[in-house]
DRENPA-281763 format. One record per residue (C-alpha): z, x, y; residue in three letters. Coordinates in steps of 0.1 Angstrom, whole numbers, plus 5000, padded with zeros to 4 digits. Example, Ala and Ser with C-alpha at 12.3 -4.5 7.8 and 13.67 -1.06 7.14 Angstrom:
2
{{5078; 5123; 4955}; ALA}
{{5071; 5137; 4989}; SER}
//
This chain:
227
{{8898; 1567; 9825}; UNK}
{{8867; 1546; 9819}; UNK}
{{8865; 1535; 9783}; UNK}
{{8832; 1540; 9764}; UNK}
{{8810; 1509; 9763}; UNK}
{{8814; 1505; 9726}; UNK}
{{8851; 1506; 9725}; UNK}
{{8860; 1471; 9738}; UNK}
{{8837; 1456; 9711}; UNK}
{{8853; 1478; 9685}; UNK}
{{8887; 1469; 9696}; UNK}
{{8879; 1432; 9696}; UNK}
{{8866; 1434; 9661}; UNK}
{{8896; 1453; 9649}; UNK}
{{8920; 1428; 9666}; UNK}
{{8901; 1399; 9650}; UNK}
{{8904; 1415; 9616}; UNK}
{{8941; 1423; 9620}; UNK}
{{8952; 1394; 9643}; UNK}
{{8975; 1419; 9659}; UNK}
{{9011; 1408; 9663}; UNK}
{{9035; 1436; 9671}; UNK}
{{9069; 1430; 9656}; UNK}
{{9058; 1401; 9634}; UNK}
{{9070; 1420; 9603}; UNK}
{{9090; 1447; 9619}; UNK}
{{9117; 1444; 9646}; UNK}
{{9131; 1474; 9665}; UNK}
{{9116; 1499; 9640}; UNK}
{{9132; 1482; 9610}; UNK}
{{9111; 1466; 9583}; UNK}
{{9118; 1429; 9576}; UNK}
{{9095; 1428; 9545}; UNK}
{{9105; 1459; 9526}; UNK}
{{9139; 1474; 9517}; UNK}
{{9150; 1504; 9498}; UNK}
{{9115; 1520; 9498}; UNK}
{{9098; 1490; 9481}; UNK}
{{9061; 1498; 9477}; UNK}
{{9037; 1478; 9498}; UNK}
{{9001; 1486; 9488}; UNK}
{{8986; 1472; 9520}; UNK}
{{9006; 1493; 9544}; UNK}
{{8990; 1523; 9560}; UNK}
{{9007; 1552; 9578}; UNK}
{{8986; 1571; 9604}; UNK}
{{9002; 1603; 9615}; UNK}
{{8993; 1625; 9645}; UNK}
{{9004; 1660; 9635}; UNK}
{{9016; 1683; 9662}; UNK}
{{9045; 1701; 9679}; UNK}
{{9070; 1678; 9696}; UNK}
{{9072; 1686; 9733}; UNK}
{{9038; 1704; 9733}; UNK}
{{9016; 1673; 9735}; UNK}
{{8988; 1689; 9756}; UNK}
{{8982; 1719; 9734}; UNK}
{{8953; 1723; 9710}; UNK}
{{8976; 1722; 9679}; UNK}
{{8989; 1688; 9689}; UNK}
{{8955; 1671; 9694}; UNK}
{{8962; 1648; 9664}; UNK}
{{8991; 1634; 9684}; UNK}
{{8968; 1627; 9713}; UNK}
{{8944; 1608; 9691}; UNK}
{{8970; 1586; 9675}; UNK}
{{8986; 1581; 9710}; UNK}
{{8952; 1568; 9722}; UNK}
{{8949; 1545; 9692}; UNK}
{{8982; 1529; 9699}; UNK}
{{8973; 1524; 9736}; UNK}
{{8940; 1508; 9727}; UNK}
{{8958; 1484; 9703}; UNK}
{{8984; 1476; 9729}; UNK}
{{9013; 1490; 9708}; UNK}
{{9045; 1503; 9721}; UNK}
{{9062; 1535; 9709}; UNK}
{{9098; 1535; 9699}; UNK}
{{9120; 1564; 9687}; UNK}
{{9132; 1560; 9652}; UNK}
{{9159; 1584; 9639}; UNK}
{{9153; 1575; 9603}; UNK}
{{9117; 1585; 9607}; UNK}
{{9125; 1616; 9627}; UNK}
{{9097; 1606; 9651}; UNK}
{{9082; 1580; 9674}; UNK}
{{9066; 1550; 9657}; UNK}
{{9043; 1521; 9667}; UNK}
{{9038; 1492; 9643}; UNK}
{{9009; 1467; 9640}; UNK}
{{9014; 1440; 9614}; UNK}
{{9002; 1405; 9605}; UNK}
{{9009; 1395; 9570}; UNK}
{{9031; 1407; 9541}; UNK}
{{9000; 1423; 9526}; UNK}
{{8988; 1445; 9555}; UNK}
{{9004; 1466; 9582}; UNK}
{{8998; 1498; 9601}; UNK}
{{9025; 1523; 9611}; UNK}
{{9015; 1550; 9636}; UNK}
{{9037; 1581; 9637}; UNK}
{{9042; 1610; 9660}; UNK}
{{9068; 1634; 9645}; UNK}
{{9095; 1646; 9668}; UNK}
{{9096; 1679; 9650}; UNK}
{{9078; 1712; 9651}; UNK}
{{9045; 1713; 9633}; UNK}
{{9057; 1734; 9604}; UNK}
{{9082; 1707; 9594}; UNK}
{{9062; 1676; 9603}; UNK}
{{9062; 1667; 9566}; UNK}
{{9099; 1658; 9568}; UNK}
{{9091; 1631; 9593}; UNK}
{{9061; 1619; 9574}; UNK}
{{9080; 1616; 9541}; UNK}
{{9109; 1599; 9558}; UNK}
{{9086; 1573; 9573}; UNK}
{{9067; 1567; 9541}; UNK}
{{9100; 1561; 9523}; UNK}
{{9113; 1537; 9550}; UNK}
{{9082; 1515; 9549}; UNK}
{{9075; 1519; 9512}; UNK}
{{9041; 1536; 9518}; UNK}
{{9024; 1556; 9490}; UNK}
{{9009; 1590; 9498}; UNK}
{{8973; 1579; 9493}; UNK}
{{8979; 1554; 9521}; UNK}
{{8990; 1581; 9546}; UNK}
{{8962; 1592; 9570}; UNK}
{{8969; 1626; 9586}; UNK}
{{8951; 1634; 9619}; UNK}
{{8952; 1670; 9629}; UNK}
{{8934; 1699; 9646}; UNK}
{{8907; 1720; 9628}; UNK}
{{8899; 1756; 9638}; UNK}
{{8867; 1755; 9618}; UNK}
{{8851; 1728; 9638}; UNK}
{{8839; 1731; 9674}; UNK}
{{8855; 1709; 9700}; UNK}
{{8838; 1675; 9699}; UNK}
{{8833; 1677; 9661}; UNK}
{{8855; 1659; 9636}; UNK}
{{8853; 1649; 9600}; UNK}
{{8871; 1629; 9573}; UNK}
{{8885; 1647; 9543}; UNK}
{{8898; 1630; 9512}; UNK}
{{8928; 1650; 9500}; UNK}
{{8928; 1686; 9489}; UNK}
{{8945; 1718; 9500}; UNK}
{{8961; 1725; 9534}; UNK}
{{8934; 1751; 9542}; UNK}
{{8959; 1772; 9561}; UNK}
{{8972; 1743; 9583}; UNK}
{{9010; 1745; 9584}; UNK}
{{9015; 1709; 9593}; UNK}
{{8994; 1697; 9564}; UNK}
{{9011; 1722; 9541}; UNK}
{{9045; 1707; 9551}; UNK}
{{9032; 1672; 9544}; UNK}
{{9020; 1682; 9509}; UNK}
{{9053; 1698; 9502}; UNK}
{{9074; 1668; 9514}; UNK}
{{9052; 1641; 9498}; UNK}
{{9047; 1663; 9466}; UNK}
{{9010; 1656; 9465}; UNK}
{{8978; 1665; 9483}; UNK}
{{8962; 1631; 9480}; UNK}
{{8965; 1622; 9517}; UNK}
{{8932; 1615; 9534}; UNK}
{{8927; 1633; 9568}; UNK}
{{8908; 1632; 9600}; UNK}
{{8902; 1667; 9612}; UNK}
{{8895; 1671; 9650}; UNK}
{{8877; 1703; 9659}; UNK}
{{8893; 1726; 9685}; UNK}
{{8871; 1757; 9678}; UNK}
{{8883; 1793; 9672}; UNK}
{{8892; 1820; 9696}; UNK}
{{8869; 1850; 9699}; UNK}
{{8894; 1872; 9682}; UNK}
{{8910; 1861; 9649}; UNK}
{{8942; 1879; 9660}; UNK}
{{8947; 1854; 9688}; UNK}
{{8948; 1823; 9667}; UNK}
{{8986; 1816; 9671}; UNK}
{{8984; 1819; 9709}; UNK}
{{8952; 1799; 9710}; UNK}
{{8964; 1768; 9691}; UNK}
{{8997; 1768; 9711}; UNK}
{{8978; 1770; 9745}; UNK}
{{8967; 1740; 9765}; UNK}
{{8931; 1729; 9768}; UNK}
{{8911; 1741; 9797}; UNK}
{{8902; 1717; 9826}; UNK}
{{8866; 1714; 9813}; UNK}
{{8879; 1707; 9777}; UNK}
{{8903; 1681; 9790}; UNK}
{{8873; 1662; 9805}; UNK}
{{8855; 1663; 9771}; UNK}
{{8887; 1653; 9753}; UNK}
{{8894; 1623; 9774}; UNK}
{{8858; 1611; 9777}; UNK}
{{8845; 1616; 9741}; UNK}
{{8866; 1635; 9716}; UNK}
{{8898; 1615; 9716}; UNK}
{{8882; 1580; 9718}; UNK}
{{8857; 1588; 9691}; UNK}
{{8883; 1602; 9668}; UNK}
{{8905; 1571; 9675}; UNK}
{{8875; 1549; 9666}; UNK}
{{8873; 1568; 9633}; UNK}
{{8909; 1558; 9626}; UNK}
{{8901; 1522; 9631}; UNK}
{{8869; 1524; 9609}; UNK}
{{8889; 1541; 9582}; UNK}
{{8915; 1514; 9582}; UNK}
{{8890; 1486; 9582}; UNK}
{{8872; 1502; 9552}; UNK}
{{8904; 1507; 9533}; UNK}
{{8915; 1472; 9539}; UNK}
{{8882; 1458; 9527}; UNK}
{{8885; 1480; 9496}; UNK}
{{8919; 1464; 9489}; UNK}
{{8904; 1429; 9493}; UNK}
{{8876; 1437; 9469}; UNK}
{{8901; 1449; 9443}; UNK}
{{8922; 1416; 9445}; UNK}
//
């Protein structure tokens, strides 16, 4: 797939900011800088919500976005039993790190994986970014939401229950609604059409992935301004 013209520039800027070095702080999925859930304020967890084994369905579009982000940053996925999911880690210093997560669970219990990963890497709930599908936005639209209710999304509801807070920021990726509200369950569990796949690969997933990078850059700068 041909990358958008702006993405190499954005990737270079992000790489310069982070001086990416996979495994500098974490080796084989095990943290070398935090033990026993010690809190690290500069660590972010980015989660692609979805159903394990149903990667190409509408409900799992968050996983596709996070998977794309890992690929753009040159990160490798490893399965971590403690995290109940697949993780990819980018880290440079003891102050800043990013953990990407794809839960290896069904959507309704994604929160168990998110909470386990947050515990393992000592990440606070407000530093967990959830990326998930949104029925109320058309395909190609997405937005950032700063905490709040699950708004009927079972994966987010599971995360709120497991983390015991609704403070987690989110990137909502539009998938549109079916014509009949009675068909929602079948709709979200169905694959995208061929035409939708083209739109996803060319614009939706890269743009949402770019939003993740921009969100991380902004949050890191905010940390720097506070210190």
